All heavy atoms as a GROMACS GRO file, in nm:
protein
  557
    1ALA      N    1   0.232  -1.021  -1.172
    1ALA     CA    2   0.347  -1.090  -1.221
    1ALA      C    3   0.393  -1.186  -1.117
    1ALA      O    4   0.402  -1.148  -0.998
    1ALA     CB    5   0.457  -0.995  -1.266
    2PRO      N    6   0.432  -1.304  -1.149
    2PRO     CA    7   0.481  -1.396  -1.048
    2PRO      C    8   0.617  -1.351  -0.995
    2PRO      O    9   0.694  -1.287  -1.060
    2PRO     CB   10   0.501  -1.530  -1.130
    2PRO     CG   11   0.496  -1.494  -1.269
    2PRO     CD   12   0.432  -1.360  -1.284
    3ALA      N   13   0.636  -1.382  -0.866
    3ALA     CA   14   0.757  -1.349  -0.796
    3ALA      C   15   0.867  -1.441  -0.830
    3ALA      O   16   0.848  -1.561  -0.844
    3ALA     CB   17   0.731  -1.348  -0.645
    4GLY      N   18   0.988  -1.378  -0.855
    4GLY     CA   19   1.103  -1.469  -0.886
    4GLY      C   20   1.167  -1.508  -0.751
    4GLY      O   21   1.124  -1.468  -0.641
    5ALA      N   22   1.275  -1.583  -0.760
    5ALA     CA   23   1.345  -1.620  -0.640
    5ALA      C   24   1.414  -1.502  -0.573
    5ALA      O   25   1.454  -1.412  -0.649
    5ALA     CB   26   1.453  -1.727  -0.676
    6PRO      N   27   1.417  -1.498  -0.443
    6PRO     CA   28   1.480  -1.385  -0.374
    6PRO      C   29   1.624  -1.363  -0.428
    6PRO      O   30   1.698  -1.453  -0.445
    6PRO     CB   31   1.481  -1.423  -0.230
    6PRO     CG   32   1.372  -1.526  -0.215
    6PRO     CD   33   1.368  -1.593  -0.345
    7GLY      N   34   1.658  -1.236  -0.449
    7GLY     CA   35   1.790  -1.204  -0.492
    7GLY      C   36   1.805  -1.220  -0.647
    7GLY      O   37   1.915  -1.187  -0.699
    8THR      N   38   1.704  -1.266  -0.719
    8THR     CA   39   1.720  -1.278  -0.864
    8THR      C   40   1.701  -1.144  -0.919
    8THR      O   41   1.602  -1.073  -0.895
    8THR     CB   42   1.612  -1.372  -0.921
    8THR    OG1   43   1.620  -1.501  -0.847
    8THR    CG2   44   1.618  -1.386  -1.068
    9PRO      N   45   1.794  -1.095  -1.007
    9PRO     CA   46   1.779  -0.966  -1.070
    9PRO      C   47   1.651  -0.959  -1.154
    9PRO      O   48   1.618  -1.046  -1.222
    9PRO     CB   49   1.901  -0.958  -1.165
    9PRO     CG   50   2.003  -1.050  -1.108
    9PRO     CD   51   1.924  -1.165  -1.047
   10GLY      N   52   1.574  -0.852  -1.136
   10GLY     CA   53   1.450  -0.830  -1.206
   10GLY      C   54   1.334  -0.910  -1.158
   10GLY      O   55   1.229  -0.904  -1.215
   11ALA      N   56   1.353  -0.975  -1.039
   11ALA     CA   57   1.244  -1.058  -0.986
   11ALA      C   58   1.137  -0.961  -0.928
   11ALA      O   59   1.173  -0.864  -0.866
   11ALA     CB   60   1.295  -1.149  -0.877
   12ALA      N   61   1.015  -0.996  -0.950
   12ALA     CA   62   0.906  -0.916  -0.894
   12ALA      C   63   0.901  -0.944  -0.744
   12ALA      O   64   0.909  -1.049  -0.696
   12ALA     CB   65   0.768  -0.951  -0.958
   13ARG      N   66   0.880  -0.827  -0.670
   13ARG     CA   67   0.870  -0.841  -0.523
   13ARG      C   68   0.719  -0.838  -0.487
   13ARG      O   69   0.647  -0.754  -0.526
   13ARG     CB   70   0.943  -0.728  -0.453
   13ARG     CG   71   1.094  -0.735  -0.473
   13ARG     CD   72   1.166  -0.623  -0.398
   13ARG     NE   73   1.124  -0.620  -0.259
   13ARG     CZ   74   1.160  -0.532  -0.176
   13ARG    NH1   75   1.243  -0.436  -0.214
   13ARG    NH2   76   1.126  -0.535  -0.053
   14VAL      N   77   0.685  -0.938  -0.410
   14VAL     CA   78   0.546  -0.947  -0.365
   14VAL      C   79   0.541  -0.893  -0.217
   14VAL      O   80   0.621  -0.947  -0.133
   14VAL     CB   81   0.493  -1.091  -0.371
   14VAL    CG1   82   0.352  -1.101  -0.311
   14VAL    CG2   83   0.496  -1.139  -0.515
   15PRO      N   84   0.457  -0.802  -0.193
   15PRO     CA   85   0.453  -0.745  -0.060
   15PRO      C   86   0.402  -0.849   0.046
   15PRO      O   87   0.322  -0.934   0.014
   15PRO     CB   88   0.359  -0.624  -0.068
   15PRO     CG   89   0.273  -0.657  -0.188
   15PRO     CD   90   0.363  -0.734  -0.281
   16ARG      N   91   0.454  -0.836   0.165
   16ARG     CA   92   0.400  -0.926   0.273
   16ARG      C   93   0.268  -0.868   0.324
   16ARG      O   94   0.181  -0.941   0.360
   16ARG     CB   95   0.502  -0.925   0.394
   16ARG     CG   96   0.624  -0.997   0.361
   16ARG     CD   97   0.715  -0.996   0.473
   16ARG     NE   98   0.767  -0.859   0.499
   16ARG     CZ   99   0.868  -0.824   0.570
   16ARG    NH1  100   0.934  -0.920   0.634
   16ARG    NH2  101   0.903  -0.698   0.582
   17ARG      N  102   0.254  -0.733   0.324
   17ARG     CA  103   0.132  -0.672   0.371
   17ARG      C  104   0.119  -0.535   0.295
   17ARG      O  105   0.215  -0.471   0.266
   17ARG     CB  106   0.147  -0.642   0.515
   17ARG     CG  107   0.018  -0.596   0.589
   17ARG     CD  108  -0.100  -0.686   0.589
   17ARG     NE  109  -0.067  -0.803   0.675
   17ARG     CZ  110  -0.146  -0.911   0.675
   17ARG    NH1  111  -0.250  -0.917   0.592
   17ARG    NH2  112  -0.125  -1.009   0.752
   18VAL      N  113  -0.005  -0.503   0.260
   18VAL     CA  114  -0.040  -0.383   0.186
   18VAL      C  115  -0.106  -0.286   0.283
   18VAL      O  116  -0.208  -0.326   0.344
   18VAL     CB  117  -0.124  -0.404   0.072
   18VAL    CG1  118  -0.160  -0.268  -0.002
   18VAL    CG2  119  -0.051  -0.496  -0.037
   19HIS      N  120  -0.045  -0.169   0.312
   19HIS     CA  121  -0.101  -0.071   0.406
   19HIS      C  122  -0.146   0.058   0.335
   19HIS      O  123  -0.104   0.080   0.225
   19HIS     CB  124   0.012  -0.033   0.509
   19HIS     CG  125   0.053  -0.143   0.594
   19HIS    ND1  126  -0.013  -0.178   0.713
   19HIS    CD2  127   0.164  -0.226   0.587
   19HIS    CE1  128   0.054  -0.276   0.765
   19HIS    NE2  129   0.157  -0.311   0.692
   20ALA      N  130  -0.235   0.125   0.398
   20ALA     CA  131  -0.280   0.258   0.346
   20ALA      C  132  -0.216   0.366   0.429
   20ALA      O  133  -0.206   0.349   0.555
   20ALA     CB  134  -0.432   0.270   0.358
   21ALA      N  135  -0.179   0.481   0.366
   21ALA     CA  136  -0.122   0.587   0.444
   21ALA      C  137  -0.178   0.718   0.382
   21ALA      O  138  -0.201   0.729   0.265
   21ALA     CB  139   0.029   0.591   0.425
   22PRO      N  140  -0.210   0.815   0.469
   22PRO     CA  141  -0.260   0.943   0.419
   22PRO      C  142  -0.148   1.014   0.348
   22PRO      O  143  -0.023   0.983   0.372
   22PRO     CB  144  -0.304   1.013   0.542
   22PRO     CG  145  -0.225   0.954   0.652
   22PRO     CD  146  -0.202   0.812   0.617
   23ALA      N  147  -0.178   1.112   0.263
   23ALA     CA  148  -0.077   1.198   0.200
   23ALA      C  149  -0.004   1.276   0.309
   23ALA      O  150  -0.057   1.314   0.410
   23ALA     CB  151  -0.140   1.285   0.099
   24ALA      N  152   0.125   1.299   0.276
   24ALA     CA  153   0.207   1.385   0.359
   24ALA      C  154   0.147   1.528   0.363
   24ALA      O  155   0.097   1.575   0.250
   24ALA     CB  156   0.350   1.391   0.317
   25PRO      N  157   0.149   1.595   0.468
   25PRO     CA  158   0.096   1.735   0.467
   25PRO      C  159   0.164   1.828   0.360
   25PRO      O  160   0.283   1.832   0.352
   25PRO     CB  161   0.134   1.796   0.611
   25PRO     CG  162   0.148   1.664   0.691
   25PRO     CD  163   0.199   1.562   0.600
   26GLY      N  164   0.081   1.889   0.279
   26GLY     CA  165   0.134   1.971   0.175
   26GLY      C  166   0.192   1.900   0.055
   26GLY      O  167   0.249   1.968  -0.033
   27ARG      N  168   0.194   1.773   0.053
   27ARG     CA  169   0.253   1.691  -0.056
   27ARG      C  170   0.165   1.576  -0.099
   27ARG      O  171   0.180   1.469  -0.055
   27ARG     CB  172   0.390   1.635  -0.007
   27ARG     CG  173   0.493   1.746   0.031
   27ARG     CD  174   0.620   1.688   0.084
   27ARG     NE  175   0.681   1.593  -0.013
   27ARG     CZ  176   0.761   1.497   0.027
   27ARG    NH1  177   0.784   1.485   0.155
   27ARG    NH2  178   0.814   1.416  -0.062
   28SER      N  179   0.069   1.606  -0.179
   28SER     CA  180  -0.032   1.508  -0.216
   28SER      C  181   0.025   1.382  -0.285
   28SER      O  182  -0.039   1.279  -0.277
   28SER     CB  183  -0.137   1.568  -0.308
   28SER     OG  184  -0.084   1.608  -0.434
   29GLY      N  185   0.140   1.392  -0.342
   29GLY     CA  186   0.201   1.270  -0.406
   29GLY      C  187   0.289   1.187  -0.320
   29GLY      O  188   0.339   1.089  -0.363
   30ALA      N  189   0.305   1.227  -0.190
   30ALA     CA  190   0.393   1.154  -0.102
   30ALA      C  191   0.313   1.097   0.016
   30ALA      O  192   0.225   1.163   0.064
   30ALA     CB  193   0.505   1.246  -0.047
   31ALA      N  194   0.352   0.978   0.064
   31ALA     CA  195   0.289   0.916   0.180
   31ALA      C  196   0.331   0.990   0.302
   31ALA      O  197   0.441   1.031   0.308
   31ALA     CB  198   0.317   0.770   0.186
   32GLY      N  199   0.239   0.996   0.401
   32GLY     CA  200   0.275   1.047   0.525
   32GLY      C  201   0.370   0.956   0.604
   32GLY      O  202   0.399   0.850   0.555
   33PRO      N  203   0.410   0.999   0.726
   33PRO     CA  204   0.505   0.916   0.798
   33PRO      C  205   0.454   0.786   0.862
   33PRO      O  206   0.530   0.704   0.893
   33PRO     CB  207   0.556   1.013   0.903
   33PRO     CG  208   0.444   1.104   0.923
   33PRO     CD  209   0.374   1.125   0.788
   34ARG      N  210   0.324   0.774   0.872
   34ARG     CA  211   0.260   0.657   0.938
   34ARG      C  212   0.144   0.606   0.854
   34ARG      O  213   0.073   0.683   0.790
   34ARG     CB  214   0.207   0.693   1.072
   34ARG     CG  215   0.310   0.739   1.169
   34ARG     CD  216   0.356   0.631   1.253
   34ARG     NE  217   0.466   0.674   1.341
   34ARG     CZ  218   0.570   0.592   1.369
   34ARG    NH1  219   0.569   0.471   1.328
   34ARG    NH2  220   0.662   0.636   1.449
   35THR      N  221   0.127   0.474   0.855
   35THR     CA  222   0.014   0.413   0.791
   35THR      C  223  -0.108   0.438   0.876
   35THR      O  224  -0.098   0.481   0.988
   35THR     CB  225   0.030   0.264   0.772
   35THR    OG1  226   0.044   0.202   0.903
   35THR    CG2  227   0.158   0.230   0.690
   36LEU      N  228  -0.225   0.400   0.821
   36LEU     CA  229  -0.345   0.421   0.903
   36LEU      C  230  -0.353   0.328   1.021
   36LEU      O  231  -0.423   0.354   1.119
   36LEU     CB  232  -0.470   0.396   0.815
   36LEU     CG  233  -0.492   0.496   0.695
   36LEU    CD1  234  -0.613   0.455   0.613
   36LEU    CD2  235  -0.497   0.635   0.750
   37CYS      N  236  -0.268   0.216   1.025
   37CYS     CA  237  -0.268   0.133   1.144
   37CYS      C  238  -0.155   0.173   1.233
   37CYS      O  239  -0.126   0.105   1.334
   37CYS     CB  240  -0.263  -0.015   1.100
   37CYS     SG  241  -0.110  -0.062   1.021
   38GLY      N  242  -0.076   0.277   1.197
   38GLY     CA  243   0.034   0.324   1.292
   38GLY      C  244   0.172   0.284   1.255
   38GLY      O  245   0.262   0.315   1.335
   39LYS      N  246   0.198   0.215   1.148
   39LYS     CA  247   0.330   0.167   1.119
   39LYS      C  248   0.409   0.277   1.047
   39LYS      O  249   0.352   0.358   0.973
   39LYS     CB  250   0.332   0.042   1.032
   39LYS     CG  251   0.266  -0.078   1.102
   39LYS     CD  252   0.301  -0.202   1.028
   39LYS     CE  253   0.229  -0.325   1.097
   39LYS     NZ  254   0.254  -0.334   1.236
   40ASP      N  255   0.535   0.279   1.060
   40ASP     CA  256   0.628   0.375   0.999
   40ASP      C  257   0.644   0.346   0.850
   40ASP      O  258   0.663   0.231   0.813
   40ASP     CB  259   0.763   0.366   1.065
   40ASP     CG  260   0.865   0.470   1.020
   40ASP    OD1  261   0.840   0.532   0.914
   40ASP    OD2  262   0.966   0.489   1.089
   41THR      N  263   0.624   0.445   0.765
   41THR     CA  264   0.623   0.430   0.619
   41THR      C  265   0.768   0.440   0.563
   41THR      O  266   0.786   0.414   0.438
   41THR     CB  267   0.532   0.518   0.545
   41THR    OG1  268   0.575   0.659   0.565
   41THR    CG2  269   0.387   0.507   0.590
   42PHE      N  270   0.863   0.473   0.638
   42PHE     CA  271   0.996   0.512   0.588
   42PHE      C  272   1.055   0.398   0.497
   42PHE      O  273   1.100   0.422   0.394
   42PHE     CB  274   1.091   0.539   0.706
   42PHE     CG  275   1.233   0.568   0.657
   42PHE    CD1  276   1.265   0.678   0.593
   42PHE    CD2  277   1.333   0.467   0.673
   42PHE    CE1  278   1.397   0.702   0.548
   42PHE    CE2  279   1.461   0.491   0.630
   42PHE     CZ  280   1.498   0.605   0.561
   43ALA      N  281   1.060   0.272   0.548
   43ALA     CA  282   1.114   0.162   0.466
   43ALA      C  283   1.022   0.088   0.382
   43ALA      O  284   1.054  -0.002   0.310
   43ALA     CB  285   1.180   0.068   0.568
   44MET      N  286   0.898   0.138   0.371
   44MET     CA  287   0.800   0.072   0.288
   44MET      C  288   0.817   0.113   0.142
   44MET      O  289   0.842   0.231   0.110
   44MET     CB  290   0.653   0.105   0.333
   44MET     CG  291   0.626   0.045   0.467
   44MET     SD  292   0.453   0.078   0.503
   44MET     CE  293   0.438  -0.008   0.663
   45GLU      N  294   0.788   0.014   0.056
   45GLU     CA  295   0.793   0.046  -0.090
   45GLU      C  296   0.654   0.103  -0.124
   45GLU      O  297   0.553   0.054  -0.083
   45GLU     CB  298   0.820  -0.077  -0.168
   45GLU     CG  299   0.832  -0.062  -0.317
   45GLU     CD  300   0.868  -0.186  -0.388
   45GLU    OE1  301   0.946  -0.272  -0.332
   45GLU    OE2  302   0.821  -0.205  -0.504
   46LYS      N  303   0.657   0.208  -0.200
   46LYS     CA  304   0.527   0.273  -0.237
   46LYS      C  305   0.471   0.211  -0.366
   46LYS      O  306   0.542   0.186  -0.460
   46LYS     CB  307   0.550   0.424  -0.271
   46LYS     CG  308   0.629   0.504  -0.161
   46LYS     CD  309   0.560   0.498  -0.027
   46LYS     CE  310   0.631   0.581   0.074
   46LYS     NZ  311   0.742   0.518   0.152
   47ALA      N  312   0.341   0.178  -0.362
   47ALA     CA  313   0.272   0.126  -0.475
   47ALA      C  314   0.224   0.243  -0.558
   47ALA      O  315   0.224   0.361  -0.516
   47ALA     CB  316   0.155   0.046  -0.430
   48ARG      N  317   0.166   0.213  -0.675
   48ARG     CA  318   0.111   0.322  -0.760
   48ARG      C  319  -0.001   0.386  -0.680
   48ARG      O  320  -0.064   0.318  -0.593
   48ARG     CB  321   0.060   0.271  -0.887
   48ARG     CG  322  -0.056   0.170  -0.878
   48ARG     CD  323  -0.087   0.119  -1.019
   48ARG     NE  324  -0.201   0.031  -1.012
   48ARG     CZ  325  -0.199  -0.104  -0.990
   48ARG    NH1  326  -0.082  -0.159  -0.975
   48ARG    NH2  327  -0.308  -0.173  -0.990
   49ARG      N  328  -0.027   0.505  -0.696
   49ARG     CA  329  -0.122   0.580  -0.616
   49ARG      C  330  -0.262   0.523  -0.645
   49ARG      O  331  -0.310   0.513  -0.756
   49ARG     CB  332  -0.119   0.728  -0.654
   49ARG     CG  333  -0.212   0.814  -0.569
   49ARG     CD  334  -0.202   0.956  -0.604
   49ARG     NE  335  -0.308   1.020  -0.533
   49ARG     CZ  336  -0.313   1.144  -0.503
   49ARG    NH1  337  -0.209   1.218  -0.542
   49ARG    NH2  338  -0.412   1.196  -0.443
   50MET      N  339  -0.333   0.499  -0.536
   50MET     CA  340  -0.468   0.452  -0.539
   50MET      C  341  -0.552   0.549  -0.455
   50MET      O  342  -0.499   0.611  -0.366
   50MET     CB  343  -0.480   0.312  -0.482
   50MET     CG  344  -0.384   0.210  -0.540
   50MET     SD  345  -0.414   0.176  -0.714
   50MET     CE  346  -0.555   0.083  -0.717
   51SER      N  347  -0.678   0.560  -0.489
   51SER     CA  348  -0.758   0.658  -0.419
   51SER      C  349  -0.879   0.589  -0.349
   51SER      O  350  -0.953   0.516  -0.418
   51SER     CB  351  -0.811   0.768  -0.505
   51SER     OG  352  -0.901   0.852  -0.440
   52ALA      N  353  -0.895   0.614  -0.224
   52ALA     CA  354  -1.014   0.556  -0.151
   52ALA      C  355  -1.136   0.631  -0.185
   52ALA      O  356  -1.249   0.595  -0.146
   52ALA     CB  357  -0.984   0.560  -0.005
   53GLU      N  358  -1.120   0.752  -0.254
   53GLU     CA  359  -1.236   0.830  -0.289
   53GLU      C  360  -1.309   0.794  -0.414
   53GLU      O  361  -1.411   0.847  -0.447
   53GLU     CB  362  -1.188   0.979  -0.292
   53GLU     CG  363  -1.139   1.028  -0.165
   53GLU     CD  364  -1.070   1.172  -0.175
   53GLU    OE1  365  -1.070   1.223  -0.283
   53GLU    OE2  366  -1.017   1.212  -0.072
   54GLU      N  367  -1.254   0.688  -0.472
   54GLU     CA  368  -1.323   0.635  -0.597
   54GLU      C  369  -1.384   0.500  -0.560
   54GLU      O  370  -1.318   0.404  -0.566
   54GLU     CB  371  -1.224   0.620  -0.709
   54GLU     CG  372  -1.160   0.758  -0.755
   54GLU     CD  373  -1.050   0.738  -0.855
   54GLU    OE1  374  -1.054   0.637  -0.930
   54GLU    OE2  375  -0.965   0.822  -0.865
   55PRO      N  376  -1.512   0.501  -0.534
   55PRO     CA  377  -1.577   0.379  -0.477
   55PRO      C  378  -1.569   0.259  -0.578
   55PRO      O  379  -1.573   0.145  -0.533
   55PRO     CB  380  -1.719   0.416  -0.455
   55PRO     CG  381  -1.730   0.559  -0.487
   55PRO     CD  382  -1.602   0.609  -0.537
   56ALA      N  383  -1.562   0.287  -0.705
   56ALA     CA  384  -1.560   0.174  -0.804
   56ALA      C  385  -1.419   0.098  -0.800
   56ALA      O  386  -1.410  -0.014  -0.841
   56ALA     CB  387  -1.580   0.223  -0.945
   57ASN      N  388  -1.318   0.166  -0.748
   57ASN     CA  389  -1.182   0.102  -0.742
   57ASN      C  390  -1.142   0.086  -0.599
   57ASN      O  391  -1.162   0.172  -0.513
   57ASN     CB  392  -1.081   0.196  -0.814
   57ASN     CG  393  -1.117   0.216  -0.962
   57ASN    OD1  394  -1.156   0.127  -1.030
   57ASN    ND2  395  -1.107   0.344  -1.007
   58PRO      N  396  -1.074  -0.031  -0.569
   58PRO     CA  397  -1.024  -0.042  -0.435
   58PRO      C  398  -0.905   0.053  -0.409
   58PRO      O  399  -0.842   0.099  -0.504
   58PRO     CB  400  -0.973  -0.189  -0.433
   58PRO     CG  401  -0.947  -0.223  -0.578
   58PRO     CD  402  -1.042  -0.136  -0.656
   59TRP      N  403  -0.875   0.081  -0.285
   59TRP     CA  404  -0.766   0.172  -0.254
   59TRP      C  405  -0.628   0.100  -0.269
   59TRP      O  406  -0.525   0.162  -0.264
   59TRP     CB  407  -0.774   0.225  -0.113
   59TRP     CG  408  -0.785   0.126  -0.005
   59TRP    CD1  409  -0.902   0.069   0.055
   59TRP    CD2  410  -0.676   0.058   0.074
   59TRP    NE1  411  -0.866  -0.024   0.155
   59TRP    CE2  412  -0.732  -0.028   0.162
   59TRP    CE3  413  -0.537   0.075   0.058
   59TRP    CZ2  414  -0.648  -0.106   0.246
   59TRP    CZ3  415  -0.462  -0.003   0.150
   59TRP    CH2  416  -0.519  -0.095   0.233
   60TYR      N  417  -0.622  -0.031  -0.288
   60TYR     CA  418  -0.504  -0.107  -0.294
   60TYR      C  419  -0.497  -0.166  -0.437
   60TYR      O  420  -0.598  -0.179  -0.503
   60TYR     CB  421  -0.501  -0.221  -0.191
   60TYR     CG  422  -0.633  -0.298  -0.195
   60TYR    CD1  423  -0.646  -0.401  -0.287
   60TYR    CD2  424  -0.738  -0.272  -0.113
   60TYR    CE1  425  -0.763  -0.469  -0.290
   60TYR    CE2  426  -0.853  -0.340  -0.114
   60TYR     CZ  427  -0.869  -0.446  -0.209
   60TYR     OH  428  -0.984  -0.509  -0.216
   61PRO      N  429  -0.377  -0.199  -0.481
   61PRO     CA  430  -0.369  -0.266  -0.611
   61PRO      C  431  -0.436  -0.401  -0.608
   61PRO      O  432  -0.415  -0.480  -0.515
   61PRO     CB  433  -0.212  -0.288  -0.629
   61PRO     CG  434  -0.153  -0.186  -0.545
   61PRO     CD  435  -0.242  -0.162  -0.423
   62PRO      N  436  -0.531  -0.428  -0.695
   62PRO     CA  437  -0.615  -0.545  -0.684
   62PRO      C  438  -0.540  -0.674  -0.678
   62PRO      O  439  -0.588  -0.780  -0.619
   62PRO     CB  440  -0.710  -0.537  -0.812
   62PRO     CG  441  -0.703  -0.394  -0.847
   62PRO     CD  442  -0.576  -0.342  -0.805
   63GLU      N  443  -0.421  -0.681  -0.740
   63GLU     CA  444  -0.344  -0.806  -0.740
   63GLU      C  445  -0.294  -0.838  -0.604
   63GLU      O  446  -0.248  -0.953  -0.570
   63GLU     CB  447  -0.228  -0.796  -0.842
   63GLU     CG  448  -0.128  -0.697  -0.813
   63GLU     CD  449  -0.156  -0.554  -0.882
   63GLU    OE1  450  -0.275  -0.524  -0.911
   63GLU    OE2  451  -0.062  -0.486  -0.908
   64TYR      N  452  -0.296  -0.745  -0.512
   64TYR     CA  453  -0.249  -0.772  -0.370
   64TYR      C  454  -0.364  -0.777  -0.270
   64TYR      O  455  -0.342  -0.756  -0.150
   64TYR     CB  456  -0.144  -0.665  -0.330
   64TYR     CG  457  -0.028  -0.661  -0.425
   64TYR    CD1  458   0.017  -0.536  -0.474
   64TYR    CD2  459   0.040  -0.774  -0.458
   64TYR    CE1  460   0.129  -0.536  -0.559
   64TYR    CE2  461   0.151  -0.773  -0.539
   64TYR     CZ  462   0.193  -0.650  -0.590
   64TYR     OH  463   0.301  -0.652  -0.670
   65ALA      N  464  -0.478  -0.805  -0.313
   65ALA     CA  465  -0.598  -0.809  -0.229
   65ALA      C  466  -0.582  -0.901  -0.108
   65ALA      O  467  -0.625  -0.869   0.009
   65ALA     CB  468  -0.721  -0.846  -0.306
   66SER      N  469  -0.507  -1.014  -0.124
   66SER     CA  470  -0.496  -1.107  -0.012
   66SER      C  471  -0.395  -1.060   0.088
   66SER      O  472  -0.383  -1.122   0.196
   66SER     CB  473  -0.461  -1.245  -0.068
   66SER     OG  474  -0.336  -1.241  -0.134
   67GLN      N  475  -0.314  -0.956   0.060
   67GLN     CA  476  -0.214  -0.906   0.151
   67GLN      C  477  -0.257  -0.775   0.220
   67GLN      O  478  -0.181  -0.712   0.292
   67GLN     CB  479  -0.083  -0.881   0.078
   67GLN     CG  480  -0.003  -1.009   0.049
   67GLN     CD  481  -0.039  -1.057  -0.097
   67GLN    OE1  482  -0.118  -1.000  -0.166
   67GLN    NE2  483   0.030  -1.164  -0.130
   68VAL      N  484  -0.382  -0.728   0.200
   68VAL     CA  485  -0.421  -0.604   0.258
   68VAL      C  486  -0.428  -0.616   0.412
   68VAL      O  487  -0.478  -0.706   0.474
   68VAL     CB  488  -0.565  -0.562   0.211
   68VAL    CG1  489  -0.625  -0.448   0.285
   68VAL    CG2  490  -0.560  -0.530   0.061
   69CYS      N  491  -0.373  -0.509   0.479
   69CYS     CA  492  -0.377  -0.499   0.624
   69CYS      C  493  -0.523  -0.482   0.670
   69CYS      O  494  -0.582  -0.384   0.633
   69CYS     CB  495  -0.289  -0.380   0.669
   69CYS     SG  496  -0.309  -0.339   0.844
   70PRO      N  497  -0.570  -0.569   0.756
   70PRO     CA  498  -0.710  -0.555   0.799
   70PRO      C  499  -0.735  -0.427   0.883
   70PRO      O  500  -0.845  -0.372   0.871
   70PRO     CB  501  -0.736  -0.682   0.882
   70PRO     CG  502  -0.601  -0.733   0.913
   70PRO     CD  503  -0.504  -0.690   0.810
   71ASP      N  504  -0.634  -0.380   0.956
   71ASP     CA  505  -0.649  -0.260   1.031
   71ASP      C  506  -0.659  -0.136   0.948
   71ASP      O  507  -0.747  -0.054   0.968
   71ASP     CB  508  -0.534  -0.248   1.136
   71ASP     CG  509  -0.535  -0.362   1.240
   71ASP    OD1  510  -0.645  -0.410   1.270
   71ASP    OD2  511  -0.430  -0.396   1.287
   72CYS      N  512  -0.575  -0.132   0.845
   72CYS     CA  513  -0.585  -0.014   0.755
   72CYS      C  514  -0.716  -0.026   0.677
   72CYS      O  515  -0.781   0.080   0.658
   72CYS     CB  516  -0.468  -0.024   0.650
   72CYS     SG  517  -0.310   0.025   0.718
   73ALA      N  518  -0.762  -0.147   0.632
   73ALA     CA  519  -0.886  -0.158   0.560
   73ALA      C  520  -1.004  -0.108   0.635
   73ALA      O  521  -1.089  -0.051   0.597
   73ALA     CB  522  -0.903  -0.300   0.516
   74ALA      N  523  -1.000  -0.141   0.773
   74ALA     CA  524  -1.109  -0.103   0.863
   74ALA      C  525  -1.119   0.047   0.870
   74ALA      O  526  -1.228   0.103   0.867
   74ALA     CB  527  -1.091  -0.161   0.999
   75VAL      N  528  -1.005   0.116   0.874
   75VAL     CA  529  -1.006   0.266   0.882
   75VAL      C  530  -1.055   0.321   0.751
   75VAL      O  531  -1.132   0.417   0.751
   75VAL     CB  532  -0.861   0.322   0.917
   75VAL    CG1  533  -0.859   0.474   0.907
   75VAL    CG2  534  -0.822   0.274   1.057
   76VAL      N  535  -1.007   0.273   0.634
   76VAL     CA  536  -1.052   0.321   0.508
   76VAL      C  537  -1.196   0.301   0.484
   76VAL      O  538  -1.268   0.393   0.433
   76VAL     CB  539  -0.971   0.257   0.390
   76VAL    CG1  540  -1.036   0.287   0.253
   76VAL    CG2  541  -0.821   0.288   0.395
   77GLU      N  542  -1.255   0.195   0.531
   77GLU     CA  543  -1.395   0.168   0.514
   77GLU      C  544  -1.487   0.244   0.603
   77GLU      O  545  -1.610   0.252   0.571
   77GLU     CB  546  -1.425   0.012   0.533
   77GLU     CG  547  -1.357  -0.066   0.420
   77GLU     CD  548  -1.363  -0.218   0.451
   77GLU    OE1  549  -1.426  -0.260   0.548
   77GLU    OE2  550  -1.305  -0.286   0.371
   78THR      N  551  -1.434   0.311   0.700
   78THR     CA  552  -1.522   0.393   0.788
   78THR      C  553  -1.537   0.532   0.742
   78THR      O  554  -1.470   0.582   0.656
   78THR     CB  555  -1.470   0.398   0.935
   78THR    OG1  556  -1.344   0.445   0.936
   78THR    CG2  557  -1.482   0.260   0.995
   0.00000   0.00000   0.00000
């Protein structure tokens, strides 16, 4: 969906960067405290759950492919 003007009610927010984070210990539906590149996940908006274990699907939402963090991607690919 196209992004609306900042501050516009209902405007879609486009992420500046998409990071990968492991699941929180004992909580498979929650992100851990740090991304794979070491950033704090506290203030990050969570995307729908993606799995790196399904090779046919990318670990990130495909519509944000151009915003993927190269450091996180390198860890996921290894």
